[in-house]
Wavefront OBJ file of the C-alpha trace (Angstrom):
o trace
v -0.263 -0.161 0.133
v 2.821 1.957 0.874
v 4.355 1.969 -2.484
v 1.039 2.696 -4.600
v 0.953 5.808 -2.664
v 4.306 6.920 -3.161
v 4.050 6.030 -6.940
v 0.622 7.941 -6.975
v 3.303 10.921 -5.763
v 5.634 10.696 -7.983
v 3.330 10.104 -10.994
v 1.914 13.787 -9.840
v 5.119 15.219 -9.178
v 6.531 14.421 -12.806
v 3.233 15.897 -14.361
v 3.608 18.868 -12.629
v 6.646 19.514 -13.991
v 5.372 19.758 -17.507
v 3.293 22.905 -16.252
v 6.312 24.361 -13.550
v 7.252 26.782 -16.148
v 4.210 28.329 -15.936
v 4.000 28.589 -12.514
v 7.461 29.296 -12.029
v 7.119 32.044 -13.757
v 3.759 33.273 -11.904
v 6.355 33.728 -8.895
v 9.484 34.932 -10.257
v 8.667 38.575 -9.010
v 7.714 37.409 -5.526
v 9.599 38.536 -2.457
v 11.898 35.815 -1.288
v 14.574 36.770 1.430
v 15.922 33.551 2.472
v 16.119 31.499 5.508
v 14.617 34.340 7.539
v 11.549 35.201 5.414
v 8.259 33.804 5.694
v 6.922 32.312 2.613
v 3.226 32.747 1.672
v 3.080 32.373 -2.113
v 0.396 30.623 -3.198
v -0.806 29.397 -6.716
v -3.633 26.557 -7.796
v -4.222 25.097 -11.284
v -7.319 23.316 -12.138
v -6.991 19.856 -14.436
v -9.901 18.271 -16.277
v -10.402 15.026 -17.996
v -10.986 15.252 -22.155
v -14.834 15.239 -21.040
v -14.791 17.667 -18.750
v -16.353 15.879 -16.033
v -13.805 15.598 -13.627
v -11.954 18.343 -11.951
v -8.557 18.069 -10.085
v -7.757 20.938 -8.187
v -3.932 21.602 -7.620
v -2.738 23.797 -4.343
v 0.645 24.835 -4.288
v 2.108 26.524 -0.726
v 5.859 28.164 -1.127
v 7.311 25.998 2.110
v 11.066 25.732 2.136
v 13.960 27.851 0.743
v 17.963 26.302 0.958
v 21.496 27.465 -0.429
v 24.580 26.110 -0.002
v 27.644 24.684 -1.990
v 28.357 22.310 -4.807
v 30.901 20.291 -3.131
v 31.779 18.280 -6.120
v 31.153 17.642 -9.782
v 32.498 15.013 -11.601
v 32.064 13.566 -15.618
v 31.320 9.803 -15.482
v 30.510 9.653 -19.203
v 30.970 11.967 -22.304
v 29.878 11.212 -25.796
v 27.520 12.125 -28.986
v 23.944 11.589 -27.092
v 25.459 13.592 -24.271
v 27.787 13.995 -20.833
v 26.761 12.271 -17.491
v 28.190 14.438 -14.349
v 27.810 13.565 -10.754
v 27.040 16.199 -8.952
v 27.190 16.538 -4.508
v 25.258 19.235 -3.002
v 25.159 20.419 0.961
v 23.380 23.361 2.089
v 20.902 24.610 4.956
v 17.601 25.053 4.634
v 14.660 26.658 6.814
v 10.941 24.982 6.406
v 8.089 28.119 6.845
v 6.049 28.741 9.520
v 8.911 28.577 12.188
v 9.573 25.110 10.402
v 12.974 22.974 11.264
v 16.044 24.465 9.998
v 17.962 21.634 8.676
v 20.731 20.308 6.874
v 20.422 18.894 3.356
v 22.738 16.575 1.265
v 22.049 15.907 -2.086
v 23.620 13.894 -4.700
v 22.666 13.557 -8.210
v 23.269 12.085 -11.331
v 22.708 14.713 -14.432
v 22.405 13.325 -17.976
v 23.298 16.936 -20.058
v 22.523 15.815 -23.602
v 23.515 17.706 -27.141
v 20.381 19.209 -27.593
v 20.556 21.151 -24.334
v 18.045 19.417 -22.005
v 19.105 17.987 -18.282
v 17.422 14.920 -17.068
v 18.540 14.353 -13.236
v 18.326 11.527 -10.949
v 18.995 12.335 -7.212
v 19.123 10.659 -3.892
v 19.045 13.236 -0.563
v 18.989 13.436 3.198
v 17.582 16.552 5.475
v 19.278 16.617 9.091
v 17.396 18.642 11.518
v 19.089 18.502 15.132
v 17.446 20.600 17.896
v 19.609 21.649 20.785
v 18.439 23.070 24.050
v 19.149 23.186 27.659
v 17.606 19.794 28.364
v 18.817 17.588 25.473
v 19.532 17.433 21.818
v 17.109 16.149 19.628
v 17.856 14.209 16.521
v 15.463 13.461 13.313
v 16.620 12.386 9.664
v 14.522 11.635 6.519
v 16.045 10.213 3.261
v 14.826 12.397 -0.028
v 14.415 11.906 -3.648
v 14.301 13.940 -6.551
v 13.864 14.033 -10.069
v 14.403 17.162 -12.292
v 14.453 18.278 -16.228
v 15.728 21.557 -16.883
v 17.376 23.200 -20.014
v 21.056 24.703 -20.556
v 22.301 27.874 -22.797
v 24.697 27.506 -25.726
v 27.443 27.848 -23.412
v 26.428 24.867 -20.896
v 25.164 26.842 -18.268
v 21.703 26.028 -16.699
v 18.631 28.232 -17.811
v 15.863 25.929 -15.654
v 16.127 23.092 -13.731
v 12.897 22.289 -11.612
v 13.008 19.300 -9.665
v 10.034 16.760 -8.157
v 11.083 16.046 -4.543
v 9.882 13.260 -2.676
v 10.613 12.370 1.105
v 10.554 8.754 2.852
v 9.285 7.764 6.181
v 11.182 9.697 8.650
v 13.678 7.962 11.244
v 11.552 9.438 14.659
v 8.072 8.400 13.950
v 6.819 11.600 16.241
v 9.942 13.905 14.974
v 10.670 16.726 13.506
v 10.171 15.941 10.108
v 7.039 13.246 10.520
v 4.913 16.131 8.143
v 7.009 15.541 5.421
v 5.350 12.316 4.891
v 2.542 13.858 3.089
v 4.987 16.638 0.763
v 5.019 16.663 -2.303
v 7.603 19.148 -3.151
v 8.386 21.303 -6.524
v 11.543 22.971 -6.584
v 13.458 25.859 -8.806
v 16.466 25.235 -8.795
v 19.573 28.167 -8.970
v 22.736 26.827 -10.044
v 25.638 28.734 -10.343
v 28.332 26.193 -11.665
v 31.158 29.299 -11.459
v 31.172 29.814 -7.634
v 29.906 26.682 -7.124
v 27.033 27.752 -5.218
v 23.068 26.875 -5.151
v 19.714 27.754 -4.284
v 16.116 26.737 -4.486
v 12.448 27.574 -3.419
v 10.045 24.424 -2.681
v 6.185 24.383 -3.351
v 4.069 21.721 -1.871
v 1.305 19.974 -4.068
v -1.852 19.633 -2.371
v -4.393 17.705 -4.713
v -8.339 17.808 -3.842
l 1 2 3 4 5 6 7 8 9 10 11 12 13 14 15 16 17 18 19 20 21 22 23 24 25 26 27 28 29 30 31 32 33 34 35 36 37 38 39 40 41 42 43 44 45 46 47 48 49 50 51 52 53 54 55 56 57 58 59 60 61 62 63 64 65 66 67 68 69 70 71 72 73 74 75 76 77 78 79 80 81 82 83 84 85 86 87 88 89 90 91 92 93 94 95 96 97 98 99 100 101 102 103 104 105 106 107 108 109 110 111 112 113 114 115 116 117 118 119 120 121 122 123 124 125 126 127 128 129 130 131 132 133 134 135 136 137 138 139 140 141 142 143 144 145 146 147 148 149 150 151 152 153 154 155 156 157 158 159 160 161 162 163 164 165 166 167 168 169 170 171 172 173 174 175 176 177 178 179 180 181 182 183 184 185 186 187 188 189 190 191 192 193 194 195 196 197 198 199 200 201 202 203 204 205 206 207
């Protein structure tokens, strides 16, 4: 049952990437002040089947902002079909509404195709450590990312949205339990010259 649930989330998230360009453009002029801001941007799309008999409402709310460093880039394979690059990221993220401040780690395998399209698949981990006067609380969760974007004529990444899904957190009642219900869509901004990145993530709610 859990596998089917994850498959449904993945299907919705990947389908959303097809329309993400419109969605991200709608928020391109929104204020995002980094980790200390209070993200409150929202969006909505209506999907109808071919008979216009069933309507699915997809709401999206900005819930997370992250920034950090590209710690490693290694070319694995290069040929006429493109170049495969192994990329590692490490950064700090903040969830909205006074949510956890976390450390994140990503390892992506990106395929830079000769037509300028990038397709990537990544595995990651979020770690939250809460220190107080009494004790320390540790929680973590594994992540899965799927991306498809585009580069310019010089090979610089222009647009790289990802779908991000989360596994069951380490602690059943920990600080990251809410991620079980998150279908994340992120808009990455990557600077390969400075080896830095940041992205904003929205949560999809399907009605």
